[in-house]
Structures are given as structure tokens and as C-alpha cells.
C-alpha positions, 0 to 999 in steps of 0.5 A: 484453517492455517494463519500466520500469527505475529507475536508481541516479540515480533515472531511469525508462526504458522498456526491452526485457527478457527475459520471465521464466521460469517455473521454480518461479514463476508468470509473470503478464501484467500488466493493470493496476498502481498507482503509490503513495507507495512507488514515488515514494520509490524515486525519491528513494533509498528502500531503494536499489532499482534495477530494475523497480519496481511492487508493486500489480497485477493480472494473469493467470497465463500459465504456472504453471511447475512448481509452479503449474500450477493457476494458469494462466489465473486472474486473480490479485493477489500478496503482495509479499514472497517468503520462505524459509519456514525462517529465524527471521524466517519462523518467528517472524513469517511469510514477510513477516519473512524474514531473507532476503526479496525484495520485489517491485519494492522489494528484490531483485526486479523488480516489475509495471511491465512486461508480465510479473511472476513470483511463487511460486504461494504468493503468489497470490490469486485475483480473483473475477469481481466485481471488475474490474481497477481494484478488484483493483489495490487489493487490495495497498494495502488492507494498510490491513487489517493495522492491525485485526490489530495493534490492537483496534478495536471499535464506538466506538473513536475513530480519527484518520487523518492524511493524506487521500491514497491510503492514508489514505482506505483505512485510514479506510474499513477502520477504519470498517467495523470500527466505528471512529468516524473522522475524517480530518485533511486539509490541503486543501478538495479532499481534504476534499471527496473524504473527504466523498464517501466518507462520512468525517468530516474535520478541517483540520489547522489544528485540530489543537491543538483535537483534541489528546488526543481519540482512542484511535488515530491512523494516520499515512499521510502519509509526512511526518515532521511527520505523526507528530508530529501523530498523536502529538498526537492520542492520549490518554495510553496511546493508540496511534499506527500509522505506515502509510507508508515514506519515504526519510530519517530522521524526528526524534522527540521521545521524552518525549511518548511516554514521559510519556503511555505511547504505544504506537507500532506499525509497520504494513506488508502486510496480509491479501489475503483480508480486503482482497478481501472488503471490496472485494467487499462495498462496504465499501471504495470505490476508484474515486473514489480513481483519479486517471489511467490511463496506457499503460506507454509514458506512464510519465512522465506517469503518475509526474508525475500521481501525485506530485501526485494520488491513485492512478495506474494503469499498464496495460501489456497494453492 
């Protein structure tokens, strides 16, 4: 099969690799995969990963293996963390926090930028026929739904989302669907126009001083150290800041404002797939306007260049 391999120097190469064997896992023919901010950060050294990246995908199970025969022929998306189910991390916080976990295309497991990918059947979620592949590839990024599990959001909650990129516009739509009064903090007229087209209120980042201490909740989706500082400035005392992006490097943090204003900081990672599928199905989260490009696997260089300066870019291995 063809697979896009990330080397230790950050280079990407399209190579021939053996197709995964089923065994106890399901072998899935990938029909679409999304390039996200984490994939871009992997090229800069995030997580020290080498191998096949890619963790946002939809595909068809070609071989269910010994444990997942019932999945054969079904269209699926997959949770990215593979846990053991028995360690202290799994028992206390779930498989997503397994002490010995592998993570699809990020840690110890080849990902979805290939013709085929393998995952245990417990990780799979069926995609309804009402969602096409371009909607279904957003099931994993709609991990934006995780914020709702971690923070109380009710009608009228004043929420700021810092960043109007791929992730930020998903988070903003999820918060709105749960009743929040959402403002997206943007840095460009183009992103403001896109947010407006999605029915989201915006504020230019240059106006941040006038918005200081105005929000109950701020979600940083920028993957930029300055984004966390801005999010912190936006919440009122005893407010909550959610950090929703991963990136390579360290972030300087001024702890005094956090302590003095008693701000709660929440790290947020993967989210509930079933909730994401429901929001995509009922139209609460619109994703087609976020797709900025579609490329066959062999045009991976163009795809990654596009993703670095745009919104969601899709790789289409099986087309």
C-alpha cells in the first residue's frame, strides 16, 4: 500500500509499505483524512513521532479480523487512542489516558495518511449514511465536544474562542449549540467573514483590551503562546480558560494573574464521537465551509503547504 511517512528530520515521503494485517484489529481502507494543526506540529518535532501521521479519517472496514468481523463492510471513524484497559490510567480516567497507550499517527502507531489503517474494533464508530465522507472526517476534530464534558455551559454562558482556524470554528459552533453566547476572537478580515458566514459573532484581537474580564469561559485554540495569554485576559475573576491545542515547544506562563483572579485552567483533548456525530447530523455544526482543499495522496506536498496557510485540507487516498 502507499503510505506517507514522516522522518525524524520532519520530511515527508510517499513510500510502499505492507498493508496492515488484521489479527485482533480491523483493517480500514481510508477514503478521506484531514490534515490538522497537530500534523503540522509533528513536522516541527512535536511528540518526537516518526512513521505515518494522520488521525482524522473516515474509511470502510475491509477486514474485521478475529475480534471485529461484524464491522466488515461498514463505514467508520475511529477514536485515536488505543489503551490497554487495565492500567491505573485506564481505570481512573479511561482508555484515553492509558499509561502505555499508543495514539494513531502521533505516538507509537501508524496513522491514516495511507491507503489502509488498523484500529481495534472498540475504537470504531459507525458513520450513518446521512453523513458523507467530508462530514465524517470531522468526527474526530469535533473533539470540541469534550469542552462540554469538562466545563458547565448553559444558556447565556459568555464564551470567547481565541482563534478562528480549523479547531476554533468547530469549538465555537459546539459551544453555541449548547446555549453559550459565543464571541470568536479573530486576527484577519477573512476569518471574521468566515465566522460571520457561520452565524458567529466576532471581535478583532486588537480590541482585546476592551474585552478584558468580560467572559465566563475562554477557549484557546491557537496553538500559539500568545493565545493562552489572551484567553487568560478575557475571563473574569473565577472564570475558566480551556487550552484546546497541542504544539511543539514551551509556553511561558505568568502565574500571578491566574492565582490572584483564581482562574481555572483546563486541558482538553479528545472528545465523545457519538456526540460529534449527532451534532454533524442535525446541522448544529457546519463543516463544509471549513474545507479549503482536497488532494490525492500523491500530492501530499501541495496539501501540507495549503494546510499550513489555510483551513481544513483533506487527503483522499482511495480516490
